[in-house]
N, C-alpha and C positions, 0 to 999 in steps of 0.2 A: 208370330210366325206360324203357329199351328193353324190359325184362322186363314191366313193367306194360302197356305198349302191346301187346306181343306176346300177352299173355294175353287182351286184349280183341279183338285182330285176328289170330288165329293162322292165318289163311289167306293172309297177305301176307308178302312179303319186306320186312323193315324194316332200315334202316341209319341211322347217325348220323355226325356229324362226329368228327374226331380232331384233337387239338392236339399240337403239338410239346412233349414233356416235357423237351427238352434245348435250350432257347433260346440258350444260350451257344455251342452247336456250330453254326457257320455252315453246314456241310454238311448237318446234320440239318434246319436251318431251310430250306435251299434245297429239300431233298427234300420237306419238308412243304408248302412253297409250291406246288411242282409237282403234288404229289398232290392237294391240295385244289382247285387250279385245274382239273385234269382232271376230277375228280368233279363240280364245279360246272358245267363246260362240258357234260358229257354229260347231267346232269340237266336242263339248260336247252335242249338241242338238240331240235328238232322231229323226231319220228318215231324217235328213238333211245332205247331203254330205258335208264333210269339204272342205274348199277352202284354197289355199295357194297363197300369193301374188307372182307376177311374178319375184320379185327380189330375191327369194329363192325357186325356183321351177325346177324340172326336170321331163320331160315326154319323152317317146319314140317318136322320130320324125315322124316315119311312122304312128303311131296311132294318133298323134296330127294332122297331115295333113288329115288323113282319116276322122276324125270327124269334120273337118272344122277349126281347130285352134281357135284362139281368134276371136270373132265376131267383125269385124271392123266397124259395124254400131254404136257401142257404142261411143258416142262422148266424154264422160267425165270419166266414172268409171264403175265398176262392171263387167268388162269383165272376170276377174279371177273367180269371183263367178259363173257367167253364164257358163263358160267353165267347172268348177268343176261339176256343175249339169249335163251338157251334158255328161261329162266323166262317171259319175255314171249312167246316163240313158242307156249307152252302156254296163254297167256291169263291167267296169274296176275298179280295186282296187286302193286305195290311202293309203299312209303311212306317218305319222308324224315322222320326224327325229329331236328330241330335241337337238342333239349334232351338227347339221349342222347349225351353227349360221352365219348370215350375219350382218355386221355393216352397218347401214343405216344412211347416212348423208343427211338429207333433211332440208336445211336451210329455215326457215319460219319466217315471220313477223306476227303481228296480222292480217293484211289485207289478206295476202296470206293464212294464216291458215283458216280464216273464209270463204274466197272464195273457198278453197278446200272443206270444209265441205258442202257448198252450192252446189257445183258440185256433191259431193257424193249423196246428196239428189236427184238431177236431175237424176243421173245415176240409183238410186233405182227404179224410175218410168220406165225408159227404160228397166231395168232388168225384172221387173214384166210383162211388155208388151211382151217382147221376150218370156219369160217363158209361158205366157198364150197361145201363138201360137204354142208351140212345141208339138210334137207327144206324149210325155210322161210327161205332166205337173206334177210337184211336188208342194207341198205347199210352197208358197212364201209370206206368210202373213207378215205384219210389226211386228217387235218385240214389245213385250208388256212392261208394266211398270217395270217388273223385270230386263229386259235388260237395260233400260235407267237409272234406279236407281242404278243398279250395276255398270254401266259405271261411273257415277258421284262419286260413293263411292270408286272406284278403287284406286285413289291416296292415300286414307287413309288406305286401306287394304294392299297396297304395301309398306307402311312405308316411305313416302316421307317427313315426319315431317312438318315443317312450310310451305314448298312449296306445301303441299297437298291442302291447301285452294286456292292457286293461280291456280293449275292444275284443281281442281274441278270447279272453276269459269269459266275457259276456256272451260271445257267440257260441262258445261251448255250452254255457248255461242255457242259451236260447235253444240249442239243438236238443238238450235234455228235456226242456219244457215242451218243445214241439213233439218229441217222441212220447212224452207222457200224455199229451193231448190225443195223439194217434191211438195209443193203447186204451185210454179212457173211452173215446168215442167208439172204438171197435167193440169194447166190452158192452157198452150201452146198446149198440145195435143188436148184438147177439142176444141180449136179454129181452128185446122187444118181441111181443107176441106176433106171430105170422098171421096174416089175413085181415 
């Protein structure tokens, strides 16, 4: 479906949803819940360009290269979000394709799940640093209480039943790991020599 839509609208960035291909892996389920929640949040936020993860994304190659593609200076995460901002800075359109579903099989353990969230927090600092230096900076403030509370409540609103408590606990741990990554990367940047 993404291919057909892209052929009809080849001037747009198109993205679609992903579903967890490992539903019995609670860590993969927690990751998928967090990822989907963040994408939905940013698609619905006023004035913030939506972003799509690169595992379900289509863009015209010539335009992708013209605006610099993914920023390879990102060490850990956030390159899709930064690319989406740059895409919007150039005035290009984006479209969400709800029928273009990708099955995502990301095998995680507790340790790899928390490490991933820590790295996402580190990437958030790099994302904000890159955006602060761009020609057309947009607001990139940290999400507030509503975002974080909504994320933790998501397993209950999605009707995961008994598993909701386990997922919510993992999402709380994920938020703590993310915050630790933010603090670690912020401290690392402050210690780097200027010039």
